[in-house]
C-alpha positions in Angstrom: 121.7 106.6 118.0 122.0 104.5 121.2 121.8 105.3 125.1 121.2 104.7 128.5 118.8 106.3 130.9 122.4 106.7 132.7 124.4 109.3 129.4 120.3 110.8 129.2 119.9 111.4 133.3 123.3 112.8 132.6 123.5 113.9 129.4 120.0 115.4 128.4 120.4 118.6 126.3 122.9 115.7 124.1 120.2 113.5 123.7 117.3 115.5 123.2 119.8 117.9 121.1 120.3 114.4 119.0 116.6 113.7 119.2 116.0 116.7 116.8 117.9 114.9 114.1 117.6 111.0 114.1 115.9 109.3 116.6 117.3 108.2 120.3 117.0 104.7 121.0 117.0 103.9 125.2 118.4 100.9 126.3 118.3 98.9 130.2 120.2 96.8 130.6 121.3 95.7 126.6 117.0 96.0 125.3 115.7 99.1 124.2 113.1 100.2 126.3 112.6 103.4 124.9 112.7 106.0 122.2 112.5 110.0 122.0 111.9 111.7 118.8 111.8 115.1 117.8 107.7 116.2 118.9 107.7 116.7 114.5 108.8 113.4 114.1 106.0 112.5 117.0 103.2 114.4 114.8 103.8 112.3 111.8 103.3 109.5 113.1 100.5 110.6 115.6 98.4 111.1 112.0 99.8 109.1 110.5 97.9 106.5 112.5 95.7 107.9 113.0 95.0 108.3 109.6 95.4 103.8 109.0 93.1 103.6 111.4 90.3 105.9 109.6 91.4 104.2 106.1 90.5 100.9 108.3 87.9 101.5 109.5 86.2 101.8 106.3 87.4 99.4 104.3 86.1 97.0 107.1 82.3 99.5 106.4 82.6 100.5 109.8 81.9 103.8 108.7 81.4 106.2 106.0 84.2 107.7 103.8 82.0 111.0 104.3 82.4 110.3 108.3 86.7 109.8 107.5 86.8 112.3 105.8 85.9 115.3 107.9 87.7 112.1 110.7 90.5 112.9 109.3 90.1 117.0 108.8 89.5 118.2 112.3 91.7 118.5 114.8 90.7 115.3 116.4 
């Protein structure tokens, strides 16, 4: 779903509820500038990001496998 910043200001609840179901792309002057996602999806994206960073560091031999696993098991 797409919305303008003006639409978001007029009906915030509508777009927050929609963001729980799917990302809401916010546009300014017809161009995408931000995305609203549910908290659950945000956590999934963040976990994937940090996991990928740890895997890349391990592959680059910047950290060892044990440090990677310890990091992924921690609460960051």
